[in-house]
C-alpha positions as CSV (number, residue, x, y, z in Angstrom):
1,X,0.0,0.0,0.0
2,X,2.8,2.3,0.9
3,X,4.7,1.4,-2.4
4,X,1.6,2.2,-4.4
5,X,1.2,5.6,-2.8
6,X,4.9,6.5,-3.5
7,X,4.5,5.5,-7.2
8,X,1.5,7.8,-7.6
9,X,3.4,10.7,-6.1
10,X,6.4,10.1,-8.4
11,X,4.2,9.8,-11.5
12,X,2.5,13.2,-10.6
13,X,5.8,14.9,-10.1
14,X,7.1,13.8,-13.5
15,X,3.9,15.1,-15.1
16,X,4.3,18.5,-13.4
17,X,7.9,18.8,-14.4
18,X,6.9,18.0,-18.0
19,X,4.2,20.6,-18.2
20,X,6.4,23.2,-16.5
21,X,9.2,22.5,-19.1
22,X,6.8,22.7,-22.0
23,X,5.3,26.1,-20.8
24,X,8.9,27.5,-20.4
25,X,9.9,26.5,-23.9
26,X,6.6,28.0,-25.3
27,X,7.1,31.3,-23.5
28,X,10.7,31.5,-24.7
29,X,9.7,31.0,-28.3
30,X,6.9,33.6,-28.0
31,X,9.3,36.2,-26.5
32,X,11.9,35.5,-29.1
33,X,9.3,35.9,-31.8
34,X,8.1,39.2,-30.4
35,X,11.7,40.5,-30.0
36,X,12.4,39.6,-33.6
37,X,9.3,41.4,-34.7
38,X,10.1,44.5,-32.7
39,X,13.6,44.5,-34.0
40,X,12.4,44.2,-37.5
41,X,10.0,47.1,-37.0
42,X,12.7,49.3,-35.5
43,X,15.0,48.5,-38.4
44,X,12.3,49.3,-40.9
45,X,11.5,52.6,-39.1
46,X,15.2,53.5,-39.1
47,X,15.4,52.8,-42.8
48,X,12.3,54.9,-43.5
49,X,13.7,57.7,-41.4
50,X,17.0,57.4,-43.3
51,X,15.0,57.6,-46.5
52,X,13.3,60.8,-45.4
53,X,16.6,62.4,-44.4
54,X,18.0,64.9,-46.9
55,X,20.5,67.8,-47.0
56,X,19.8,71.4,-47.7
57,X,21.7,74.7,-47.9
58,X,21.0,77.1,-45.0
59,X,21.3,80.1,-47.3
60,X,19.5,78.5,-50.3
61,X,16.7,76.2,-49.0
62,X,15.8,75.3,-52.6
63,X,19.1,73.4,-52.9
64,X,18.4,69.8,-51.8
65,X,20.5,66.6,-51.9
66,X,20.1,63.1,-50.6
67,X,23.8,63.0,-49.6
68,X,26.2,65.3,-47.9
69,X,28.1,67.9,-50.0
70,X,28.4,71.6,-50.6
71,X,26.0,74.2,-52.1
72,X,26.6,74.8,-55.8
73,X,25.6,78.5,-55.3
74,X,27.5,79.6,-52.2
75,X,29.8,76.6,-51.5
76,X,28.4,76.2,-47.9
77,X,28.2,72.7,-46.4
78,X,24.8,71.2,-46.7
79,X,23.0,70.6,-43.4
80,X,21.2,67.3,-42.6
81,X,17.4,67.7,-42.0
82,X,14.6,65.2,-41.6
83,X,11.0,65.4,-42.8
84,X,9.9,65.7,-39.1
85,X,12.2,68.7,-38.6
86,X,10.9,70.3,-41.8
87,X,7.2,69.8,-40.7
88,X,8.1,71.4,-37.3
89,X,9.7,74.3,-39.0
90,X,6.7,74.7,-41.3
91,X,4.4,74.8,-38.3
92,X,6.5,77.4,-36.6
93,X,6.6,79.5,-39.7
94,X,2.8,79.4,-39.9
95,X,2.6,80.5,-36.3
96,X,5.0,83.4,-37.0
97,X,3.0,84.6,-40.0
98,X,-0.2,84.1,-38.2
99,X,-1.8,82.2,-41.0
100,X,-5.1,80.6,-40.1
101,X,-7.2,77.9,-41.6
102,X,-11.0,78.5,-41.8
103,X,-13.4,76.0,-43.2
104,X,-15.8,77.2,-45.9
105,X,-18.7,76.6,-43.4
106,X,-17.1,78.9,-40.8
107,X,-16.4,81.4,-43.5
108,X,-20.1,81.6,-44.3
109,X,-21.0,81.9,-40.6
110,X,-18.3,84.7,-40.2
111,X,-19.7,86.5,-43.3
112,X,-16.2,86.5,-44.9
113,X,-16.3,88.4,-48.1
114,X,-13.3,89.2,-50.4
115,X,-12.3,91.4,-53.3
116,X,-9.2,91.9,-55.4
117,X,-6.8,94.7,-54.6
118,X,-6.1,97.0,-57.6
119,X,-4.4,100.2,-58.5
120,X,-6.4,103.3,-59.1
121,X,-6.4,107.1,-58.6
122,X,-8.6,108.5,-55.8
123,X,-10.1,112.0,-55.4
124,X,-9.9,112.9,-51.7
125,X,-12.4,115.4,-50.3
126,X,-11.5,117.5,-47.3
127,X,-14.5,119.1,-45.8
128,X,-14.4,122.2,-43.6
129,X,-16.9,124.7,-42.2
130,X,-16.4,128.4,-41.8
131,X,-18.1,131.8,-42.0
132,X,-17.8,134.7,-44.3
133,X,-15.9,137.8,-43.4
134,X,-14.7,141.0,-45.1
135,X,-11.6,140.8,-47.4
136,X,-9.2,142.9,-45.3
137,X,-7.6,144.6,-48.3
138,X,-11.0,145.9,-49.3
139,X,-11.7,147.5,-45.9
140,X,-11.1,151.3,-45.7
141,X,-11.7,154.3,-43.5
142,X,-12.8,157.7,-44.7
143,X,-11.2,160.0,-42.2
144,X,-10.5,163.7,-41.5
145,X,-7.4,165.0,-43.1
146,X,-7.5,168.2,-41.1
147,X,-9.6,169.3,-38.2
148,X,-13.0,170.9,-38.8
149,X,-16.8,171.0,-38.0
150,X,-19.2,168.8,-39.9
151,X,-21.7,171.0,-41.6
152,X,-23.4,168.5,-43.8
153,X,-23.4,164.7,-44.4
154,X,-24.1,163.1,-47.7
155,X,-24.0,159.6,-46.3
156,X,-26.6,159.2,-43.5
157,X,-27.0,155.5,-42.8
158,X,-25.1,152.2,-42.6
159,X,-25.3,150.0,-45.7
160,X,-25.4,153.0,-48.1
161,X,-23.3,152.6,-51.2
162,X,-20.6,155.0,-52.1
163,X,-18.3,155.4,-55.1
164,X,-14.9,157.0,-55.6
165,X,-15.5,160.8,-56.0
166,X,-18.9,160.9,-54.3
167,X,-19.2,163.8,-51.8
168,X,-19.3,162.6,-48.2
169,X,-19.3,165.7,-45.9
170,X,-19.1,169.5,-46.0
171,X,-16.6,170.8,-43.5
172,X,-15.9,174.2,-42.0
173,X,-12.2,174.4,-41.1
174,X,-10.0,177.4,-40.4
175,X,-7.0,175.2,-41.4
176,X,-8.6,174.6,-44.8
177,X,-9.2,178.3,-45.2
178,X,-5.6,179.1,-44.3
179,X,-4.4,176.5,-46.8
180,X,-6.4,178.1,-49.6
181,X,-5.0,181.5,-48.7
182,X,-1.4,180.2,-48.8
183,X,-2.1,178.8,-52.3
184,X,-3.4,182.2,-53.5
185,X,-0.4,184.0,-52.0
186,X,2.0,181.7,-53.8
187,X,0.0,182.1,-57.0
188,X,0.2,185.9,-56.8
189,X,4.0,185.8,-56.0
190,X,4.5,183.5,-59.0
191,X,2.6,185.9,-61.3
192,X,4.5,189.0,-60.0
193,X,7.9,187.2,-60.6
194,X,6.9,186.3,-64.1
195,X,6.1,190.0,-64.9
196,X,9.4,191.2,-63.4
197,X,11.5,188.8,-65.3
198,X,13.3,187.5,-62.2
199,X,14.2,183.8,-61.7
200,X,11.0,181.8,-61.3
201,X,12.3,178.7,-59.6
202,X,11.7,179.7,-56.0
203,X,8.2,181.1,-56.7
204,X,7.2,178.0,-58.6
205,X,8.5,175.8,-55.9
206,X,6.3,177.6,-53.3
207,X,3.3,177.4,-55.6
208,X,3.7,173.6,-56.1
209,X,4.1,173.1,-52.3
210,X,0.9,175.0,-51.6
211,X,-1.0,173.0,-54.3
212,X,0.3,169.6,-52.9
213,X,-1.0,170.6,-49.5
214,X,-4.4,171.1,-50.8
215,X,-4.4,167.8,-52.7
216,X,-3.3,165.9,-49.6
217,X,-6.1,167.5,-47.7
218,X,-8.6,166.2,-50.2
219,X,-9.1,169.1,-52.5
220,X,-9.9,167.9,-56.0
221,X,-8.1,169.2,-59.1
222,X,-11.3,170.9,-60.2
223,X,-11.6,172.7,-56.9
224,X,-8.0,173.9,-57.1
225,X,-8.5,175.1,-60.7
226,X,-11.6,177.0,-59.7
227,X,-9.7,178.6,-56.7
228,X,-6.9,179.6,-59.1
229,X,-9.4,181.1,-61.5
230,X,-11.7,182.9,-59.1
231,X,-9.2,183.6,-56.3
232,X,-12.0,183.4,-53.8
233,X,-11.5,181.3,-50.6
234,X,-14.3,178.9,-49.7
235,X,-15.4,178.8,-46.1
236,X,-17.1,175.4,-46.5
237,X,-15.0,172.6,-47.9
238,X,-16.6,169.5,-49.5
239,X,-14.8,166.2,-48.9
240,X,-15.0,163.4,-51.5
241,X,-14.7,159.6,-51.1
242,X,-11.4,158.1,-52.0
243,X,-12.9,154.5,-52.1
244,X,-15.9,152.6,-53.4
245,X,-18.0,150.2,-51.3
246,X,-20.6,149.8,-48.7
247,X,-20.7,151.9,-45.5
248,X,-20.6,149.7,-42.5
249,X,-19.9,152.3,-39.8
250,X,-21.5,155.8,-39.5
251,X,-21.2,157.3,-36.0
252,X,-20.4,161.0,-36.4
253,X,-23.1,163.6,-36.7
254,X,-23.6,167.1,-38.0
255,X,-21.9,169.8,-36.0
256,X,-19.4,167.4,-34.6
257,X,-15.9,169.0,-34.5
258,X,-13.7,166.2,-35.8
259,X,-10.0,166.0,-35.2
260,X,-7.4,165.3,-37.8
261,X,-7.4,161.6,-38.5
262,X,-10.8,160.9,-36.9
263,X,-12.9,158.3,-38.9
264,X,-16.0,159.6,-40.6
265,X,-17.1,156.3,-42.2
266,X,-15.9,152.7,-42.5
267,X,-16.4,151.4,-46.0
268,X,-15.8,147.8,-47.4
269,X,-15.9,146.5,-50.9
270,X,-17.9,143.3,-50.9
271,X,-17.2,142.3,-54.5
272,X,-15.0,139.6,-53.1
273,X,-15.2,138.0,-49.6
274,X,-13.2,135.6,-47.4
275,X,-14.2,132.4,-45.7
276,X,-12.2,131.4,-42.6
277,X,-12.3,127.6,-42.5
278,X,-10.7,125.1,-40.1
279,X,-8.9,122.0,-41.4
280,X,-7.8,119.2,-39.1
281,X,-4.0,118.8,-38.7
282,X,-4.1,115.3,-40.1
283,X,-5.3,116.7,-43.5
284,X,-3.1,119.8,-43.7
285,X,-0.5,117.8,-45.7
286,X,-3.0,117.8,-48.6
287,X,-3.8,121.5,-48.8
288,X,-1.8,124.3,-50.5
289,X,-2.3,127.8,-51.7
290,X,-4.1,128.2,-55.0
291,X,-6.2,125.1,-54.7
292,X,-9.8,125.4,-55.9
293,X,-12.6,125.1,-53.3
294,X,-16.3,124.4,-53.7
295,X,-18.7,125.8,-51.1
296,X,-22.4,125.7,-50.3
297,X,-24.6,127.5,-47.9
298,X,-28.1,126.9,-46.6
299,X,-29.1,130.3,-47.9
300,X,-28.7,129.0,-51.4
301,X,-29.0,125.2,-51.1
302,X,-28.9,124.5,-54.9
303,X,-26.0,126.8,-55.7
304,X,-22.2,126.1,-55.6
305,X,-19.7,128.9,-55.1
306,X,-16.1,128.5,-56.4
307,X,-13.2,130.0,-54.6
308,X,-9.5,129.4,-54.0
309,X,-7.1,129.1,-51.0
310,X,-5.1,132.3,-50.6
311,X,-3.6,131.7,-47.1
312,X,-2.8,128.9,-44.7
313,X,-2.1,129.9,-41.1
314,X,1.4,129.1,-39.8
315,X,0.0,128.1,-36.4
316,X,-2.4,125.4,-35.2
317,X,-5.2,125.8,-32.7
318,X,-3.8,123.9,-29.7
319,X,-7.3,123.0,-28.4
320,X,-9.1,122.0,-31.6
321,X,-6.0,120.7,-33.4
322,X,-7.0,122.5,-36.6
323,X,-5.3,125.0,-39.0
324,X,-7.0,128.1,-40.2
325,X,-7.4,128.3,-44.0
326,X,-8.5,131.5,-45.8
327,X,-10.6,131.0,-49.0
328,X,-11.5,133.9,-51.3
329,X,-14.8,134.0,-53.3
330,X,-15.9,136.4,-55.9
331,X,-19.1,138.1,-54.8
332,X,-20.1,140.6,-57.6
333,X,-23.8,140.0,-56.9
334,X,-23.2,140.3,-53.2
335,X,-25.2,137.2,-52.4
336,X,-22.6,136.2,-49.8
337,X,-23.2,138.1,-46.6
338,X,-20.7,138.5,-43.8
339,X,-21.2,136.1,-40.9
340,X,-22.9,133.6,-43.2
341,X,-21.8,130.0,-42.6
342,X,-20.5,128.0,-45.5
343,X,-19.5,124.3,-46.0
344,X,-16.3,124.1,-48.0
345,X,-15.0,121.1,-49.9
346,X,-11.4,120.8,-51.1
347,X,-10.8,118.1,-53.7
348,X,-7.3,116.6,-54.1
349,X,-6.2,114.2,-56.8
350,X,-4.2,111.5,-55.1
351,X,-1.4,109.5,-56.8
352,X,-2.2,106.1,-58.3
353,X,-1.6,103.4,-55.7
354,X,-2.9,100.0,-54.6
355,X,-6.3,100.6,-52.9
356,X,-8.6,98.5,-50.7
357,X,-12.0,99.2,-49.2
358,X,-11.9,100.9,-45.8
359,X,-13.7,97.9,-44.3
360,X,-10.6,95.7,-45.1
361,X,-8.5,97.6,-42.6
362,X,-8.2,96.2,-39.1
363,X,-6.5,98.6,-36.6
364,X,-4.5,96.8,-33.9
365,X,-3.5,100.0,-32.1
366,X,0.0,100.7,-33.4
367,X,-0.4,98.8,-36.7
368,X,-3.0,98.2,-39.4
369,X,-3.7,94.8,-40.8
370,X,-5.3,93.4,-43.9
371,X,-6.1,89.7,-44.3
372,X,-5.1,88.1,-47.6
373,X,-6.7,84.9,-48.8
374,X,-3.9,82.4,-49.8
375,X,-6.2,79.5,-50.6
376,X,-9.7,78.3,-50.2
377,X,-9.2,77.9,-46.4
378,X,-6.0,79.8,-45.6
379,X,-5.8,83.5,-44.7
380,X,-2.7,85.5,-43.9
381,X,-2.6,88.8,-42.0
382,X,-0.4,91.5,-43.6
383,X,0.8,94.6,-41.8
384,X,0.2,97.5,-44.2
385,X,1.3,101.2,-44.5
386,X,-1.7,103.4,-45.2
387,X,-1.8,106.5,-47.5
388,X,-4.7,108.8,-48.2
389,X,-8.4,107.7,-48.1
390,X,-11.3,108.7,-50.3
391,X,-14.5,107.3,-51.8
392,X,-14.5,104.6,-49.1
393,X,-11.1,103.3,-50.2
394,X,-7.7,103.5,-48.6
395,X,-4.3,103.7,-50.3
396,X,-1.9,100.9,-49.4
397,X,1.7,102.2,-49.7
398,X,3.2,98.8,-48.8
399,X,2.1,95.3,-47.7
400,X,-0.4,94.4,-50.5
401,X,0.3,93.8,-54.2
402,X,-2.2,94.4,-57.0
403,X,-4.3,91.3,-57.8
404,X,-4.1,89.8,-54.3
405,X,-7.4,88.7,-52.8
406,X,-8.2,90.6,-49.6
407,X,-10.9,90.2,-47.0
408,X,-13.4,93.1,-46.9
409,X,-15.9,91.6,-44.4
410,X,-15.5,89.4,-41.4
411,X,-11.9,90.4,-40.9
412,X,-12.3,91.0,-37.1
413,X,-13.6,87.5,-36.7
414,X,-10.6,86.2,-38.6
415,X,-8.4,88.2,-36.4
416,X,-10.0,86.7,-33.3
417,X,-9.6,83.2,-34.7
418,X,-6.0,83.9,-35.5
419,X,-5.3,84.9,-31.9
420,X,-7.0,81.8,-30.6
421,X,-5.1,79.5,-33.0
422,X,-1.7,81.1,-32.2
423,X,-2.4,81.1,-28.5
424,X,-3.7,77.5,-28.2
425,X,-1.7,75.9,-31.0
426,X,-4.9,74.6,-32.7
427,X,-4.0,75.6,-36.3
428,X,-4.8,72.9,-38.9
429,X,-1.1,72.3,-39.5
430,X,-0.5,71.7,-35.8
431,X,-3.5,69.5,-35.4
432,X,-2.4,67.5,-38.4
433,X,1.0,67.0,-36.9
434,X,-0.4,66.0,-33.5
435,X,-2.6,63.4,-35.1
436,X,0.4,61.8,-36.8
437,X,2.3,61.7,-33.5
438,X,-0.6,60.1,-31.6
439,X,-1.1,57.5,-34.3
440,X,2.4,56.1,-33.9
441,X,2.0,54.8,-30.3
442,X,-1.3,53.2,-31.2
443,X,0.3,51.4,-34.2
444,X,3.2,50.2,-32.0
445,X,0.7,49.0,-29.4
446,X,-1.2,47.1,-32.1
447,X,2.0,45.4,-33.2
448,X,2.8,44.5,-29.6
449,X,-0.5,42.9,-29.1
């Protein structure tokens, strides 16, 4: 019985040893097979990577070679680069440029609209408001040339018209009487010298001086000729207007004793007038003396008045940041009244440049950006230098070439998307690269299983 029990134990032990040895051999074969598979895969991956490796010139990236050497252009040594490095570099370049990828569906939602940039000439219009004033050279005073009492006024109200040579006042003046007597004395002396046959030069000089005094005091040639003929001194002297225009000031009255130089009337010629308009300092670079100006006023809503710039102020209003511009208008019919407000328009022909709609400009504070469509889904921001603007267009001095497709609507949404993609690294190029990287571990795992 004991021998039978021992035989059974021995038999079971042999069976256990056999199964253990068989399992060990099987495990070793499986592991060896897996190692050989992994080694083969690594070898194949290294071969593929080697196949993707090439050499380029740092200075001339278009020069490529599958083996080391030198650049045929600059003789620099070629640098080894892999496809992975090239894809990484491409992604970084896209981030630097800020290119973004927007699907057609998103473009529709963002209301993205485009147009083609082109060269054209623009007519810029500068608008300025001002009011009419007198033309200063046409403003004159009729004043007393010698003291005297006003005996009669021929101009009695403000707004009355006066022409050169019209009588304005009658004056009683002892000084004028004395001047007439001096002239008559010089005249008599000259006649006596002529009869005596003595040298006439001194007598003629005195006569001329006496006559010039009367002329400076406002005596007309006819009055002096009459005085010379009649030799009778007038107690009342008539003063005549030296200018033509409209009387705008009339303050002295009859029997007023006026001093020499005191104003009798203020007269202005309204055949041409000035408009003092204010132009913003940002637009003063476009204006110059001699430019034509169109102006309108509410008094004549269907009529345009044509003038020209005759003066640009050398100073700027520190508060309003404007420069005063003086515009002269012909006013023969005297439709334009002083203090009347006018709206002036100055038209400037700008040079031919690349232009884009104003809606295409996105201001970032210090810079201006325009989005350019590079493909069906790719948009690239461009920093641009702006010129003049007119007719809802803006000149682009640099940054955009003629024929490029630019975004005119939805640009701000594109700019927001660009900021998100640059900040979060979710550009289509980056996503595509990440998908490739995440696929490799999965494939290795599949091989391992």
